[in-house]
C-alpha positions as CSV (number, residue, x, y, z in Angstrom):
1,M,126.8,-71.1,-121.8
2,K,129.6,-71.5,-119.2
3,I,129.7,-69.0,-116.3
4,L,132.7,-68.9,-114.0
5,V,132.1,-67.6,-110.4
6,I,135.3,-67.0,-108.4
7,G,135.1,-67.2,-104.6
8,D,136.2,-64.4,-102.2
9,V,139.6,-63.1,-103.6
10,V,141.8,-62.3,-100.6
11,G,144.7,-59.9,-100.8
12,G,147.7,-60.0,-103.0
13,P,148.0,-63.8,-103.0
14,G,144.4,-64.1,-104.2
15,R,144.9,-61.6,-107.0
16,A,148.1,-63.3,-108.1
17,I,146.6,-66.7,-108.5
18,V,143.6,-65.2,-110.3
19,K,146.1,-63.7,-112.8
20,K,147.7,-67.1,-113.3
21,A,144.6,-69.3,-113.3
22,L,141.9,-67.2,-115.1
23,P,143.2,-67.4,-118.7
24,K,143.8,-71.2,-118.3
25,V,140.5,-71.9,-116.7
26,V,138.6,-69.8,-119.3
27,A,140.4,-71.7,-122.1
28,R,140.0,-75.1,-120.6
29,H,136.2,-74.8,-119.8
30,G,135.2,-72.5,-122.6
31,I,134.0,-69.8,-120.2
32,D,131.6,-67.2,-121.6
33,F,131.1,-64.9,-118.6
34,T,133.2,-64.4,-115.4
35,I,132.1,-63.2,-111.9
36,A,134.4,-62.7,-109.0
37,N,133.7,-61.7,-105.4
38,V,136.4,-59.1,-104.6
39,E,135.4,-57.5,-101.2
40,N,138.7,-58.7,-99.6
41,A,141.0,-58.1,-102.6
42,A,142.7,-55.0,-101.2
43,G,145.1,-56.3,-98.5
44,G,142.4,-58.7,-97.2
45,F,139.9,-56.0,-96.4
46,G,137.9,-54.0,-99.0
47,I,138.4,-53.1,-102.6
48,T,139.8,-50.0,-104.4
49,K,139.1,-48.6,-107.9
50,E,142.6,-49.5,-109.0
51,I,142.0,-53.2,-108.1
52,C,138.6,-53.2,-109.7
53,D,140.3,-52.0,-112.9
54,E,142.9,-54.7,-112.5
55,F,140.1,-57.4,-112.5
56,L,138.2,-55.9,-115.3
57,D,141.4,-55.7,-117.4
58,L,141.9,-59.5,-116.7
59,G,138.5,-60.1,-118.3
60,V,136.3,-60.4,-115.3
61,D,132.8,-59.2,-116.3
62,C,131.2,-58.5,-112.9
63,L,132.5,-57.9,-109.4
64,T,130.5,-58.8,-106.4
65,S,131.1,-58.0,-102.7
66,G,129.6,-58.1,-99.2
67,N,130.2,-56.8,-95.7
68,H,133.7,-55.6,-96.4
69,V,132.9,-53.6,-99.5
70,W,133.3,-50.2,-97.8
71,D,136.5,-51.0,-95.8
72,K,138.6,-48.9,-98.1
73,K,136.9,-45.5,-97.8
74,E,138.4,-44.2,-101.0
75,L,136.0,-46.5,-102.9
76,I,132.9,-44.7,-101.6
77,P,133.0,-41.6,-103.8
78,V,133.7,-43.6,-107.0
79,A,131.5,-46.7,-106.5
80,D,128.7,-45.2,-108.6
81,F,131.1,-44.9,-111.5
82,I,131.9,-48.7,-111.6
83,P,128.7,-50.4,-112.8
84,Q,130.4,-53.8,-112.8
85,L,131.1,-53.6,-109.1
86,L,128.1,-54.6,-106.9
87,R,127.3,-54.2,-103.2
88,P,124.5,-56.3,-101.8
89,A,121.1,-55.2,-103.2
90,N,119.5,-55.4,-99.8
91,Y,121.8,-52.9,-98.2
92,P,120.2,-49.5,-97.4
93,R,119.1,-47.8,-100.6
94,R,121.0,-44.6,-99.8
95,Q,124.3,-46.4,-100.0
96,P,126.3,-45.8,-103.2
97,G,126.5,-48.4,-105.9
98,K,124.0,-51.0,-107.0
99,G,123.1,-54.6,-106.2
100,A,122.5,-55.9,-109.7
101,F,124.2,-55.8,-113.1
102,V,123.5,-57.0,-116.6
103,G,126.5,-57.7,-118.8
104,K,127.0,-59.6,-122.1
105,T,129.1,-62.5,-123.1
106,K,132.1,-61.3,-125.1
107,K,131.7,-63.7,-128.1
108,T,127.9,-63.9,-128.6
109,G,126.5,-60.9,-126.7
110,V,124.1,-62.9,-124.7
111,P,122.9,-60.9,-121.6
112,V,123.8,-62.3,-118.2
113,G,122.3,-60.8,-115.0
114,V,124.1,-60.8,-111.7
115,L,122.4,-60.2,-108.3
116,N,124.4,-59.6,-105.1
117,L,122.6,-60.3,-101.8
118,S,123.6,-60.4,-98.2
119,G,122.3,-62.7,-95.5
120,R,121.1,-61.3,-92.2
121,V,121.8,-64.1,-89.8
122,F,125.0,-63.4,-87.7
123,M,125.7,-60.4,-90.0
124,N,126.1,-56.9,-88.7
125,G,124.5,-53.8,-90.1
126,A,121.1,-52.6,-91.2
127,M,119.7,-54.3,-94.3
128,D,116.5,-55.3,-95.8
129,C,115.1,-58.9,-96.2
130,P,117.2,-60.6,-98.9
131,F,114.2,-62.7,-100.0
132,A,111.9,-59.7,-100.6
133,R,114.7,-57.7,-102.3
134,A,115.5,-60.7,-104.5
135,D,111.9,-60.7,-105.7
136,E,112.1,-57.0,-106.4
137,E,115.4,-57.1,-108.3
138,L,114.6,-60.2,-110.3
139,A,111.4,-58.6,-111.6
140,K,113.7,-56.0,-113.2
141,L,116.6,-58.3,-114.2
142,K,114.3,-60.8,-116.0
143,A,113.3,-58.0,-118.5
144,E,116.9,-57.8,-119.6
145,A,118.4,-61.3,-119.2
146,K,117.2,-64.9,-119.1
147,V,120.4,-66.2,-117.5
148,I,120.8,-64.8,-113.9
149,V,123.4,-65.7,-111.2
150,V,123.0,-64.8,-107.5
151,D,125.9,-64.3,-105.1
152,M,124.4,-64.9,-101.7
153,H,127.0,-63.4,-99.3
154,A,126.0,-64.9,-95.9
155,E,127.3,-66.5,-92.7
156,A,124.6,-69.0,-92.1
157,T,124.6,-72.1,-94.4
158,S,120.9,-72.5,-93.7
159,E,120.1,-69.0,-95.0
160,K,122.1,-69.6,-98.2
161,M,120.4,-72.9,-98.8
162,A,117.0,-71.3,-98.1
163,M,117.7,-68.7,-100.8
164,G,118.7,-71.5,-103.2
165,Y,115.4,-73.3,-102.7
166,Y,113.5,-70.0,-102.8
167,L,114.9,-69.0,-106.2
168,D,114.9,-72.5,-107.7
169,G,113.6,-72.3,-111.2
170,Q,113.9,-68.5,-111.3
171,V,117.7,-68.1,-111.8
172,A,120.5,-70.2,-113.3
173,A,122.5,-70.3,-110.1
174,V,122.6,-69.3,-106.4
175,V,126.2,-69.5,-105.0
176,G,127.4,-68.7,-101.6
177,T,130.4,-66.5,-100.5
178,H,131.7,-65.0,-97.3
179,T,132.8,-67.9,-95.1
180,H,136.0,-68.6,-97.1
181,V,135.6,-72.3,-96.5
182,P,134.5,-74.3,-99.6
183,T,131.6,-76.7,-99.4
184,C,131.2,-79.8,-101.5
185,D,127.4,-79.7,-101.9
186,Q,127.3,-78.4,-105.5
187,R,124.2,-79.6,-107.3
188,V,121.3,-78.6,-109.6
189,F,117.9,-78.3,-107.8
190,A,114.8,-79.9,-109.2
191,R,113.6,-76.8,-111.1
192,G,117.0,-76.1,-112.7
193,T,118.9,-73.8,-110.4
194,A,122.6,-74.7,-109.7
195,Y,123.6,-74.3,-106.1
196,C,126.7,-74.4,-103.9
197,T,126.6,-73.2,-100.2
198,D,130.1,-71.6,-100.4
199,I,132.6,-71.5,-103.3
200,G,135.4,-70.9,-100.9
201,M,138.3,-68.5,-100.7
202,T,140.6,-67.6,-103.6
203,G,143.7,-66.8,-101.5
204,P,146.3,-68.2,-99.1
205,Y,145.2,-71.5,-97.5
206,D,148.1,-71.7,-95.1
207,S,146.0,-69.5,-92.8
208,V,142.8,-69.2,-90.9
209,I,140.4,-68.0,-93.6
210,G,143.1,-65.9,-95.1
211,V,144.7,-64.4,-92.0
212,E,148.1,-65.3,-90.6
213,T,147.5,-68.3,-88.3
214,S,149.7,-67.0,-85.5
215,T,147.6,-63.9,-85.2
216,I,144.3,-65.8,-85.0
217,L,145.7,-68.3,-82.4
218,L,146.8,-65.4,-80.2
219,R,143.3,-63.9,-80.4
220,F,141.6,-67.2,-79.6
221,T,144.0,-68.2,-76.8
222,T,144.4,-64.8,-75.1
223,G,141.1,-63.0,-75.9
224,M,143.1,-59.9,-76.7
225,P,142.8,-57.9,-80.0
226,H,145.5,-58.3,-82.6
227,R,145.9,-56.7,-86.0
228,F,144.9,-59.0,-88.8
229,E,147.6,-59.6,-91.4
230,T,146.8,-61.3,-94.7
231,A,148.7,-64.6,-95.0
232,K,151.0,-65.3,-97.9
233,H,151.4,-69.0,-98.5
234,D,149.6,-71.8,-100.4
235,P,147.4,-69.6,-102.6
236,R,144.5,-71.5,-104.3
237,F,141.9,-70.6,-106.9
238,A,138.4,-71.5,-105.7
239,A,135.5,-71.3,-108.2
240,V,132.5,-73.0,-109.7
241,V,131.6,-73.3,-113.4
242,V,127.9,-73.2,-114.1
243,D,126.6,-74.7,-117.3
244,A,123.5,-72.7,-118.2
245,D,121.0,-73.0,-121.1
246,P,120.8,-69.5,-122.6
247,E,117.3,-70.2,-124.0
248,S,115.6,-71.3,-120.7
249,G,118.0,-69.6,-118.3
250,R,118.2,-72.8,-116.3
251,A,121.4,-74.7,-115.3
252,R,122.4,-78.0,-116.7
253,G,125.3,-78.6,-114.4
254,I,127.8,-77.1,-111.9
255,E,131.4,-78.0,-111.3
256,R,133.5,-77.0,-108.3
257,M,137.3,-76.4,-108.4
258,L,140.0,-75.6,-105.8
259,L,143.3,-75.3,-107.7
260,S,146.7,-75.0,-106.1
261,E,149.6,-73.3,-107.9
262,A,150.8,-76.7,-109.1
263,D,147.3,-77.5,-110.4
264,V,147.2,-74.2,-112.3
265,A,150.7,-74.8,-113.8
266,A,149.5,-78.3,-115.0
267,L,146.4,-76.9,-116.8
């Protein structure tokens, strides 16, 4: 089974390259199930129902998020009606939405579980321990799916890696999102869990993590607040492909990709 996990989709440029790349990547790699982190898909901050529908219509099976999930307030009253859209499971229980989802592969109907977690190191907001919540949620997910993928949305690389080792042998993959900078440490741990500290951003790379460079430079050099504007140029498609055994639920491999528009055109 091949599972595609797309890193943080940022704004219109990110959505545009997903539209171009997704069908080609699915065909090239024989993808069975697709997950995308979409918390920055609406203008670089937040997500709307309309954009969720856009991803689902493209064939994305599950949408994960993180600290920007509620930036577009219009999502709040409808979040409970979009089961494929997750917010971190260790957010306060009174928040709308859920942190886990079980979907099925389109061709064979094999269940795939997805768990969305948030780190706490350098992250704002009240949230529960992600390790304890992972135990709780996995106890329920394992009753429905053998293959489970965890999106660990966190700032600290150490916290992401700790989660990878903590869940080694229990899930098919633990992949990191949030920092928008791809890491090249993809591997399969000893007990069969695929891991990558950060998939990277799917969006404009002529930027500072998706924001216009000039704005960020002014903020750093003057210390004054400036409105963030999503950058527009050099969009790239950042993702990993996890090769999972549907019988054991363990990973056999993980491949990382960072595709430019030229790379996508050449597929």
